[in-house]
C-alpha positions in Angstrom: -10.9 -5.2 -31.3 -13.3 -6.3 -28.5 -16.5 -6.9 -29.1 -19.6 -5.3 -26.9 -20.1 -8.6 -25.2 -16.7 -9.4 -24.3 -15.2 -9.1 -21.1 -11.6 -7.5 -20.4 -10.1 -11.3 -19.9 -11.8 -12.4 -23.3 -9.9 -9.4 -24.8 -6.7 -9.9 -23.6 -6.7 -13.7 -23.5 -8.7 -15.4 -26.3 -8.1 -18.7 -24.7 -10.4 -17.6 -22.0 -13.4 -17.7 -24.3 -12.5 -21.3 -25.5 -12.2 -23.0 -22.0 -15.4 -21.0 -20.9 -17.2 -22.9 -23.8 -15.3 -26.3 -22.2 -17.1 -25.0 -19.0 -13.6 -24.7 -17.5 -14.2 -21.2 -16.3 -17.5 -19.2 -15.5 -18.4 -16.9 -18.2 -19.3 -13.6 -16.6 -18.5 -10.3 -16.3 -16.0 -9.9 -13.5 -16.2 -13.7 -12.9 -15.1 -15.2 -9.8 -12.6 -17.1 -11.7 -11.3 -20.6 -10.7 -7.9 -20.2 -9.5 -6.1 -23.5 -10.3 -7.2 -23.0 -14.2 -6.0 -19.5 -14.4 -2.7 -20.4 -12.7 -1.7 -23.0 -14.9 -2.8 -20.8 -17.8 -0.7 -18.2 -16.2 2.4 -20.6 -16.0 1.8 -21.5 -19.4 1.6 -18.1 -20.6 4.7 -16.8 -18.5 7.0 -20.3 -19.6 10.3 -20.1 -20.2 9.2 -21.1 -23.8 7.3 -18.2 -24.5 10.2 -15.7 -24.0 12.0 -13.9 -26.5 15.3 -16.0 -27.8 17.7 -13.2 -26.8 19.5 -13.8 -23.6 21.3 -10.9 -21.5 23.3 -10.9 -18.5 22.8 -8.3 -16.0 25.0 -5.9 -15.7 26.9 -3.7 -12.7 26.0 -6.0 -9.8 29.7 -6.1 -8.5 30.3 -2.3 -8.5 31.8 -1.0 -5.3 29.5 -0.2 -2.5 30.7 3.1 -1.5 27.3 4.8 -1.5 25.5 4.9 1.9 22.1 2.8 2.1 18.7 4.2 1.3 18.9 7.6 2.1 16.1 9.6 4.5 14.1 12.2 4.1 12.3 11.8 1.1 9.3 14.6 0.3 5.9 13.1 0.5 2.3 14.6 0.2 1.2 17.0 3.1 -1.9 14.1 3.5 0.2 11.3 3.5 1.6 12.2 7.2 4.6 10.3 6.7 8.2 11.1 6.7 10.2 8.4 5.1 13.5 7.0 6.8 14.6 4.1 4.1 11.5 2.6 3.4 7.9 2.8 2.3 9.6 5.7 0.1 8.8 8.0 -2.6 11.7 7.9 -4.6 12.3 11.2 -6.0 13.7 12.4 -9.0 14.5 16.0 -10.6 14.1 16.7 -14.0 17.0 18.1 -16.2 20.0 15.6 -15.3 19.0 13.3 -18.2 17.6 14.6 -21.2 14.0 13.6 -21.8 13.4 11.1 -24.7 9.8 11.8 -25.3 7.0 13.7 -23.6 4.6 11.3 -23.5 3.0 8.9 -21.1 4.1 5.8 -23.1 7.5 4.1 -22.3 10.9 5.1 -23.5 12.0 1.5 -23.7 10.5 -1.5 -24.9 12.4 -4.9 -24.7 11.2 -8.5 -24.9 12.2 -10.7 -22.5 14.8 -13.3 -23.5 14.3 -17.1 -22.5 15.4 -18.8 -19.2 18.2 -21.2 -19.6 20.5 -22.3 -16.8 21.3 -18.7 -15.5 18.3 -18.1 -13.2 19.1 -14.2 -13.8 18.4 -13.8 -17.8 16.2 -11.0 -18.1 17.2 -7.3 -18.6 15.0 -4.8 -17.0 12.1 -3.1 -18.4 11.2 0.6 -17.5 7.4 0.5 -16.0 7.5 4.7 -16.0 10.4 7.1 -15.0 10.9 10.7 -14.8 10.9 10.6 -18.5 7.0 10.1 -19.0 4.4 13.1 -18.7 1.4 12.1 -16.2 -1.6 11.6 -18.2 -3.7 14.2 -16.2 -4.3 16.7 -19.5 -7.0 18.9 -18.0 -4.9 20.2 -14.6 -1.4 19.2 -14.7 -0.9 18.6 -18.8 2.7 18.8 -19.2 3.9 17.6 -15.7 6.1 14.5 -15.5 6.6 11.6 -13.0 9.2 12.4 -10.2 7.8 10.3 -7.0 7.1 6.9 -6.7 6.0 4.3 -4.2 6.6 0.7 -4.2 4.5 -1.0 -6.8 2.6 -4.2 -7.5 2.2 -6.7 -10.4 0.3 -9.4 -10.9 1.3 -12.8 -12.8 0.6 -11.2 -16.2 2.5 -8.2 -16.0 0.1 -5.6 -15.0 1.8 -2.9 -12.7 0.0 -1.0 -10.5 1.4 1.8 -8.7 1.3 5.6 -6.8 3.1 8.1 -8.0 3.3 12.2 -8.2 5.0 14.7 -10.0 7.4 17.1 -7.9 7.2 20.5 -7.0 5.5 23.1 -9.3 5.3 22.9 -12.7 7.7 21.3 -15.0 9.6 24.2 -16.4 10.3 25.7 -13.1 7.3 27.6 -12.3 4.9 26.3 -9.6 4.7 28.1 -6.2 3.1 26.7 -3.2 -0.2 24.4 -3.3 -3.3 25.7 -3.5 -5.7 25.3 -0.5 -7.9 22.5 -1.3 -11.2 20.8 -0.5 -12.9 18.0 -1.0 -15.0 20.1 -3.6 -13.0 21.9 -5.0 -10.1 21.8 -8.0 -6.4 22.5 -7.7 -5.5 26.2 -8.8 -4.3 26.3 -12.3 -1.3 24.1 -13.6 1.9 24.8 -11.8 0.4 25.0 -7.9 1.0 21.7 -6.1 2.0 18.4 -7.8 -0.2 15.9 -9.5 -0.5 12.7 -7.6 -2.6 9.5 -8.4 -2.8 5.5 -8.8 -1.7 4.2 -12.3 -1.4 1.0 -13.8 0.6 -0.2 -17.1 0.2 -3.3 -18.9 3.9 -4.8 -19.1 2.9 -8.0 -21.0 4.1 -9.1 -24.2 0.7 -8.3 -26.0 0.3 -5.0 -23.8 3.8 -3.6 -24.7 3.2 -4.8 -28.6 0.2 -2.6 -28.4 1.8 0.4 -27.0 0.7 0.0 -23.2 -0.2 3.5 -22.4 0.0 4.3 -18.5 -4.0 4.9 -17.3 -5.0 6.9 -14.5 -7.1 4.7 -12.2 -7.6 8.0 -10.0 -5.9 11.4 -9.0 -6.0 14.6 -7.2 -8.5 16.0 -9.9 -11.0 12.7 -10.4 -14.1 12.9 -8.9 -14.6 10.1 -5.9 -16.8 7.4 -7.2 -20.7 6.9 -5.9 -21.9 7.3 -3.4 -21.0 10.9 -3.9 -23.3 13.8 -4.1 -21.3 16.5 -3.5 -19.3 15.9 -6.7 -16.4 15.6 -4.3 -12.7 14.8 -5.4 -9.9 12.6 -4.1 -7.1 14.8 -2.4 -4.5 11.9 -1.6 -3.9 8.0 -1.8 -1.9 7.6 1.4 -0.8 3.7 1.1 0.3 2.0 -1.9 -2.1 0.2 -4.3 -2.4 -3.9 -4.5 -3.7 -6.0 -7.3 -4.9 -9.7 -7.1 -2.6 -13.0 -8.2 -3.8 -13.3 -11.8 -6.8 -11.2 -12.5 -6.7 -7.5 -13.1 -8.2 -6.8 -10.1 -6.9 -3.4 -8.4 -7.5 -2.1 -4.8 -6.4 1.5 -3.3 -7.2 3.7 -0.2 -8.2 7.4 -0.9 -8.7 10.3 0.9 -10.8 13.4 0.1 -13.5 15.8 1.8 -16.9 14.5 3.1 -19.1 12.6 -0.1 -22.7 12.3 1.4 -24.8 15.2 2.5 -27.8 13.9 4.3 -30.8 14.8 6.9 -30.3 14.2 10.1 -33.7 12.3 10.7 -35.8 13.7 14.0 -33.4 16.8 14.5 -34.6 19.7 13.3 -32.6 23.6 13.8 -34.8 27.0 13.9 -32.9 29.4 12.5 -33.8 33.0 11.7 -37.4 31.9 13.0 -37.3 29.2 10.1 -37.5 25.9 10.4 -34.8 24.3 8.7 -33.8 20.7 8.2 -30.4 19.9 9.3 -28.1 18.1 7.2 -24.4 16.5 7.8 -21.6 15.6 5.4 -20.0 12.5 6.0 -17.3 10.1 4.3 -13.6 11.3 4.0 -12.2 8.4 3.3 -12.6 4.8 1.7 -11.7 1.9 -0.1 -11.8 1.8 -4.0 -11.9 -1.0 -6.7 -11.4 -1.4 -10.2 -12.2 -4.9 -12.2 -11.3 -3.5 -15.4 -8.3 -1.1 -15.1 -7.4 -1.0 -18.7 -10.6 0.5 -19.5 -9.9 4.2 -19.8 -11.4 7.4 -21.8 -9.8 9.7 -24.2 -7.9 11.5 -21.2 -6.3 8.3 -20.1 -8.3 7.8 -17.0 -9.9 4.5 -16.0 -13.7 4.7 -15.9 -14.5 1.7 -14.0 -13.2 2.5 -10.5 -16.0 2.0 -7.7 -16.4 2.2 -4.0 -15.8 -0.9 -1.9 -15.6 0.5 1.8 -17.0 3.7 2.9 -17.9 5.7 6.2 -21.4 6.0 5.6 -22.6 3.7 8.0 -24.8 6.0 9.9 -26.3 7.3 6.9 -29.4 5.0 7.0 -32.0 4.2 4.5 -32.2 6.6 1.3 -35.4 6.6 -0.2 -34.0 8.5 -3.5 -32.0 5.2 -4.5 -33.9 2.6 -2.4 -30.4 1.9 -0.9 -29.6 1.0 2.9 -26.5 2.7 3.1 -26.0 1.7 6.6 -26.5 -1.8 5.7 -23.9 -1.5 2.8 -20.8 0.3 4.8 -21.5 -0.1 8.6 -19.2 -2.0 10.6 -20.6 -5.7 10.4 -20.7 -8.3 13.4 -21.0 -5.9 16.2 -23.6 -6.8 19.3 -25.5 -5.0 21.7 -25.2 -6.1 25.5 -28.6 -8.3 25.2 -26.9 -10.0 22.1 -29.1 -7.5 19.4 -27.4 -6.4 16.4 -25.7 -3.1 16.9 -26.6 -1.1 13.8 -24.9 2.2 12.4 -21.2 2.1 13.7 -19.3 3.8 11.1 -15.6 2.8 10.8 -13.0 5.7 11.4 -10.0 4.9 9.4 -8.5 2.1 6.9 -5.4 1.7 7.8 -2.7 0.4 5.5 -3.2 -1.1 2.3 -6.3 -3.2 1.0 -5.8 -6.3 -0.5 -8.0 -8.1 -3.4 -7.9 -11.7 -4.8 -8.7 -13.6 -8.2 -12.5 -14.1 -6.8 -12.8 -10.6 -6.6 -12.6 -10.6 -2.7 -11.7 -7.1 -1.2 -9.9 -6.8 2.6 -9.0 -4.2 4.9 -8.3 -3.2 8.1 -10.6 -0.9 9.7 -10.8 1.1 13.1 -13.9 1.9 14.7 -15.4 3.2 17.8 -17.7 1.0 19.9 -19.3 3.2 22.6 -16.3 5.2 24.1 -13.8 2.4 23.1 -11.8 2.2 20.0 -11.9 -1.1 18.4 -9.7 -2.6 15.1 -10.6 -5.6 13.1 -10.0 -7.3 10.0 -13.0 -7.5 7.0 -13.9 -8.2 3.4 -16.4 -8.7 1.1 -17.2 -9.8 -2.6 -17.0 -7.3 -5.2 -16.6 -9.4 -8.2 -20.2 -9.1 -9.6 -20.2 -5.3 -9.7 -20.8 -3.9 -13.2 -20.8 -0.1 -12.6 -20.3 2.3 -10.3 -23.4 3.7 -9.8 -25.4 3.7 -6.5 -27.7 0.8 -7.9 -25.2 -0.8 -9.4 -23.1 -1.3 -6.1 -26.2 -2.1 -4.3 -26.9 -5.2 -7.0 -23.1 -5.9 -7.2 -21.6 -5.7 -3.7 -21.5 -8.6 -1.6 -22.0 -8.5 2.4 -19.2 -7.3 4.5 -18.0 -9.5 6.8 -15.5 -9.5 9.8 -13.0 -12.2 10.5 -11.5 -11.1 13.7 -11.8 -7.7 15.8 -11.2 -6.5 19.2 -13.5 -8.5 20.7 -12.4 -11.9 19.4 -10.6 -14.5 21.5 -7.0 -14.8 20.4 -6.6 -18.7 19.6 -4.5 -21.2 22.0 -0.8 -21.7 20.6 -0.3 -24.0 18.0 2.3 -25.8 19.7 1.2 -28.8 21.7 3.8 -28.4 24.0 3.1 -25.0 25.1 1.7 -24.1 28.4 0.4 -21.0 27.7 -3.4 -21.0 26.8 -4.0 -17.2 25.5 -7.5 -17.6 27.4 -9.0 -14.3 28.1 -6.6 -12.5 25.4 -8.4 -10.5 22.8 -7.0 -8.9 19.6 -5.6 -5.4 21.0 -4.0 -5.0 17.8 -4.5 -6.0 14.2 -2.4 -5.3 11.1 -3.6 -5.0 7.2 -4.7 -8.4 6.0 -3.2 -10.3 2.6 -5.4 -12.5 0.7 -5.8 -14.7 -2.0 -7.4 -17.9 -3.3 -10.6 -17.4 -0.9 -8.0 -16.9 2.3 -7.1 -14.4 4.5 -3.7 -14.1 6.4 -3.0 -11.5 8.9 -1.0 -10.5 12.0 -2.9 -10.2 15.4 -1.8 -9.4 18.6 -3.2 -8.6 22.0 -0.9 -5.6 22.4 1.3 -4.4 19.6 4.0 -2.9 21.8 4.9 -5.9 24.1 2.8 -8.6 23.0 2.0 -12.0 25.3 -0.4 -13.7 22.9 -1.0 -13.6 19.2 0.7 -14.4 16.0 -0.1 -14.9 11.9 -3.7 -16.6 11.3 -5.5 -17.7 8.5 -9.0 -17.6 7.7 -11.2 -19.0 5.0 -13.7 -16.2 3.9 -16.4 -18.4 3.5 -19.3 -15.9 3.6 -19.8 -15.3 7.4 -18.7 -13.4 10.3 -15.9 -14.9 12.6 -14.8 -17.8 10.7 -12.5 -20.1 12.3 -8.8 -18.6 12.6 -6.2 -21.3 11.7 -2.5 -20.3 13.9 0.3 -20.5 11.1 2.8 -19.1 13.5 2.6 -17.5 17.0 4.3 -16.5 20.0 5.1 -20.1 21.3 6.2 -21.1 17.6 10.0 -22.3 17.4 12.1 -21.0 15.2 14.0 -23.1 12.8 17.4 -24.0 13.0 17.7 -21.7 16.2 17.6 -24.9 19.0 14.4 -24.0 21.3 14.2 -20.3 20.8 10.9 -18.9 20.3 9.7 -16.0 17.9 9.1 -13.1 19.8 8.2 -10.7 17.1 6.4 -11.1 14.1 6.4 -8.4 11.2 3.0 -7.3 9.7 3.7 -7.5 6.0 2.8 -10.9 4.9 3.0 -11.7 1.4 0.6 -14.3 0.4 -0.3 -16.7 -2.6 -3.3 -18.4 -1.4 -0.8 -21.5 0.4 2.5 -19.8 1.5 3.3 -16.6 3.5 6.5 -14.8 3.7 7.0 -13.1 7.0 9.3 -11.4 9.1 10.3 -12.8 12.8 12.6 -12.3 15.5 13.7 -14.0 18.8 15.6 -13.9 21.9 16.4 -10.8 24.1 19.1 -9.4 22.6 18.5 -5.9 21.3 20.8 -3.0 19.7 19.8 0.6 19.6 19.3 2.8 16.5 19.1 6.5 16.6 16.5 8.2 14.4 16.5 11.9 13.3 13.5 13.9 13.3 12.4 14.6 9.6 14.0 17.8 8.1 11.7 17.6 4.9 8.5 16.4 4.0 5.1 17.3 5.7 5.8 20.4 8.0 3.3 19.5 10.6 4.7 16.1 10.8 8.4 17.1 11.1 7.4 20.1 13.2 5.5 17.9 15.5 8.7 15.4 16.1 11.3 18.3 16.2 9.0 20.1 19.0 8.5 23.3 16.9 5.1 25.5 16.1 1.7 25.4 18.6 -0.1 22.2 18.9 -2.5 22.3 21.8 -5.6 24.0 19.6 -7.5 24.5 23.6 -4.3 26.3 25.4 -2.0 27.0 22.5 1.1 25.7 24.2 4.0 24.4 22.0 3.9 20.5 22.7 5.4 17.8 20.5 6.7 13.8 20.4 7.3 12.9 23.9 9.7 10.4 23.1 11.9 13.1 20.8 15.3 14.4 22.5 15.4 17.9 22.1 18.3 19.1 24.6 21.3 17.6 23.3 23.5 17.4 20.0 24.9 14.3 18.3 27.0 14.3 15.1 24.4 11.4 13.1 21.6 14.4 13.5 22.0 17.9 12.4 21.1 20.7 14.9 18.6 23.0 14.5 18.5 26.9 14.7 18.8 26.6 18.5 21.9 24.5 18.2 20.2 21.4 19.4 19.6 18.1 17.5 15.7 16.2 17.4 16.3 12.6 17.2 14.8 9.7 19.2 16.6 6.1 20.0 15.0 3.0 19.5 15.8 -0.4 20.3 15.4 -3.5 17.8 15.8 -7.1 17.9 19.5 -8.6 17.1 18.2 -11.8 16.0 15.8 -11.6 13.3 15.1 -13.2 9.7 12.7 -13.7 7.0 10.7 -17.3 6.8 8.3 -18.8 4.7 5.2 -20.7 6.4 3.8 -23.5 3.8 1.9 -26.5 4.7 2.8 -26.5 8.1 6.5 -26.3 7.8 8.7 -23.0 7.9 11.6 -22.6 5.9 14.4 -20.1 6.2 15.1 -17.5 4.1 17.6 -15.5 5.8 18.6 -14.6 9.2 20.9 -12.1 10.6 22.5 -10.5 13.5 21.5 -7.1 13.4 24.2 -4.5 14.0 25.1 -1.1 12.2 25.7 -2.4 8.7 23.1 -5.8 8.6 19.7 -4.9 9.0 16.3 -6.1 7.6 14.3 -3.3 9.5 13.2 0.3 8.3 12.1 3.4 9.8 9.4 5.7 8.8 7.7 8.6 10.7 4.0 8.0 10.5 1.0 9.6 12.2 -1.5 12.8 12.3 -0.3 15.8 14.1 -2.7 17.5 16.5 -2.0 20.8 14.3 -3.5 19.1 11.1 -7.0 19.3 12.8 -9.9 16.6 12.0 -9.1 16.3 8.7 -12.5 16.7 6.4 -14.5 15.5 9.7 -18.2 14.8 9.5 -20.0 18.2 10.5 -23.4 19.6 10.0 -23.9 22.1 7.1 -25.6 24.8 8.9 -25.1 24.9 12.9 -23.2 22.5 15.2 -25.4 19.6 16.6 -25.5 17.7 19.7 -24.6 14.7 17.8 -20.9 13.2 18.1 -19.3 13.9 14.6 -17.0 11.1 13.5 -13.4 11.6 13.6 -10.5 10.4 11.5 -9.2 8.7 14.5 -5.4 8.1 13.0 -2.6 7.4 15.5 -0.4 10.1 16.7 2.6 10.3 15.0 5.7 7.8 15.8 8.4 5.9 14.5 7.3 2.5 12.9 9.6 -0.5 11.5 9.0 -2.5 8.5 10.3 -5.6 6.9 9.9 -6.1 3.2 9.6 -9.1 1.6 7.6 -10.2 -2.1 6.7 -14.1 -2.4 6.0 -15.5 -5.9 5.7 -18.9 -4.6 7.0 -21.2 -1.4 11.0 -21.3 -2.8 10.8 -18.0 -4.4 11.1 -14.7 -2.7 12.4 -11.1 -2.9 13.4 -9.4 0.1 15.0 -6.0 1.1 18.2 -6.1 3.4 21.0 -4.1 4.5 24.3 -6.1 4.4 27.7 -4.9 5.3 26.0 -1.4 5.2 24.9 -2.0 1.4 20.8 -2.1 0.9 19.6 -3.7 -1.9 17.0 -6.3 -3.0 17.8 -10.0 -2.4 16.3 -12.9 -4.4 16.1 -16.4 -2.2 15.6 -19.5 -4.6 14.7 -22.2 -2.1 18.3 -22.6 -1.1 20.5 -19.5 -1.2 20.1 -15.7 -1.3 21.6 -13.5 -4.4 21.7 -9.7 -4.4 19.7 -8.6 -7.4 19.8 -4.7 -7.4 21.8 -2.8 -4.9 22.4 1.1 -3.8 25.8 1.9 -5.4 25.1 -0.2 -8.7 24.9 1.6 -11.8 21.6 3.2 -12.6 21.8 1.7 -16.1 21.3 -1.5 -14.4 17.8 -1.0 -14.2 17.3 2.0 -16.7 18.9 2.2 -19.8 18.3 5.9 -20.7 20.2 7.3 -17.6 23.8 8.4 -17.8 26.5 5.9 -17.3 27.8 8.5 -14.1 24.5 8.2 -12.6 24.2 5.3 -9.6 21.3 4.0 -7.6 20.8 5.4 -4.0 17.4 4.1 -3.1 15.2 0.9 -4.1 12.1 -0.6 -2.5 9.6 -3.3 -2.9 6.4 -4.3 -1.6 4.4 -7.4 -0.4 2.7 -7.7 -4.1 5.9 -6.9 -6.1 6.6 -9.9 -7.2 4.5 -12.4 -9.0 5.0 -15.5 -11.2 8.6 -14.8 -11.3 8.6 -11.2 -12.0 9.9 -8.5 -9.9 8.7 -4.8 -9.8 10.6 -2.4 -8.1 10.8 1.3 -7.6 14.6 2.9 -7.6 16.5 6.4 -7.1 19.5 7.5 -8.7 21.8 10.2 -8.4 24.8 11.3 -10.0 27.1 11.7 -6.8 27.2 9.9 -3.7 24.5 11.7 -1.5 24.1 13.2 1.9 20.8 11.2 3.3 19.4 14.6 4.6 19.7 16.3 1.3 16.2 17.5 -0.2 17.3 17.8 -3.5 19.5 14.6 -3.5 17.8 12.3 -6.3 18.0 12.9 -10.0 16.4 10.4 -11.6 13.7 7.7 -10.6 11.4 5.0 -11.5 9.4 1.7 -11.8 11.0 -1.3 -13.3 10.4 -4.7 -13.9 12.6 -8.0 -14.4 11.5 -11.2 -15.1 13.3 -14.5 -13.8 13.3 -18.0 -14.2 11.2 -19.9 -11.4 13.6 -22.2 -9.1 14.0 -25.7 -10.5 
């Protein structure tokens, strides 16, 4: 039993206390642990000798590949603004095909890991969660089951964090449409709308032995942590959650209604001959962190989530709490034309998934306005000493928010000494969500996302100052290994980073291929209608508008026609020459290279953004009357097709990646020498989940950048009984998240 003065780390790992007494590790609540020591400890704990003695060979890897690639059209939440085409998928599953083994949030399968031998693939898959698990949400959604999953993240000790939800209405065939939700109102009664949230499960041997419940970190009915004087509830979690390498530190992004109401200083409004102080409400999205995600209440909800970043940068000083919210949450590092500090600039949105490391740093991309110009940047702060979620504790524990680079930052000169390009005068017009580890940040920054001339992947030390030195790792003047004198022409934004090595996608050459992308026919209605030019979208004129890139007057075989007889689709070009690579200590290694065609690819597409029909999305607004002050807006980008390539790095010679090879999509493992398929579309579902029927096959798999740590792979997978139609709304019969351990490369 944990004593009152034991930290979560001490409770789970008794040797931590011993080491702290030997002055090997700082002994504080949520300490910024010394990474080399913990990395060694993690390696010892996860060593092959610590695994169980039974060896199991993975079955079903050589089944016939008659299945198509990962399907399109997974239904997603309305506020996600995302339609899936092959990746960043929520793997759906429908109840009833497989009998439920237990109605609880505990796993129906518990298998200890076998020891490592010469075979590099010895472990069976463990079920983290599947459609047989009920969602720990007893107050509103009691009785619903998981049915939809995003790619998970895992740390070195086997703590898995994931975003998931139920599907449709009630589990027993009831339900109906989703009730209208505001940030201050709970959903309708059970059966109306899906339950959704961010969850963790401890898959370590100790955790499994102790029962290892699924613990919800935040959900649709849970209250947004402070600052929140409106009792606002979460609405949605639009990106996958991430976790630090070794510690149990998780970070996620959450959407909701405004969380803070305050007086607009110096502005008064006369109403009905009475002078009243006008107020406004702000803060409809934020970055949320939990340093002790295994601490839960009796309902299975985490109790220590807190707000790391929020849209409260214009609130100013609050005398009630003696806190300067502007200082805490404003965009940092901005100056006026005279060089003085520009205060009170509010973040518009935090795109993508935030990252966290073992020191308790939290990093995010942020978009914001400066004057009438939209800008972007990458930011971080330390949150390791936050000891509670109250405003006072936040003020005491949150470190200063720093900017690493933004739209006013000059792009460094190319790394190559032979390059004739200087990049003088180029600034970062585009940044991607960063990855952090061991007190360091890597991020992709470009002058122009669509047609980059300068930019690359950069490393910065998070050393408590604005605009630290940027070190180019790979840029657009870097030679591609093994490709003669070819230079990288494009670089991917999905970076998996362990503090030293970083995996990335890149392409080279001028040769391209065309891909046809059908407009979504399922998922968010506003999003799919915008792509298909259906409905009224211009709030001023009422004229029907839509995505200008969509072809609406032709019919093609690949995309089914709508009621008017015409297909709705777009044609994009992708580079033919592409690959995954690992940068480590000034060297670049090739993981895999391909010549992309109809049957071979590393890129997967998603249609995402915010259609005009969706409105301002809980924008800041006055409580009584509209004032002359500018209102902040979501500033989300308009919908478009976006491509991504997905790899996860455990170490410099240990990488998992997703690819389509000879028409079959799957997850492959690179051990520093060669790549081997691990799980593929078309494999028997029992390969990853032994509770499924023998006739079921895998029809979709996905990973993200934190899905592979300490040679443990966590995936999301969907299965079905028959070969599927990729546009079928109800094509998936089973789904879940699964974990498998591998021997580290020798």
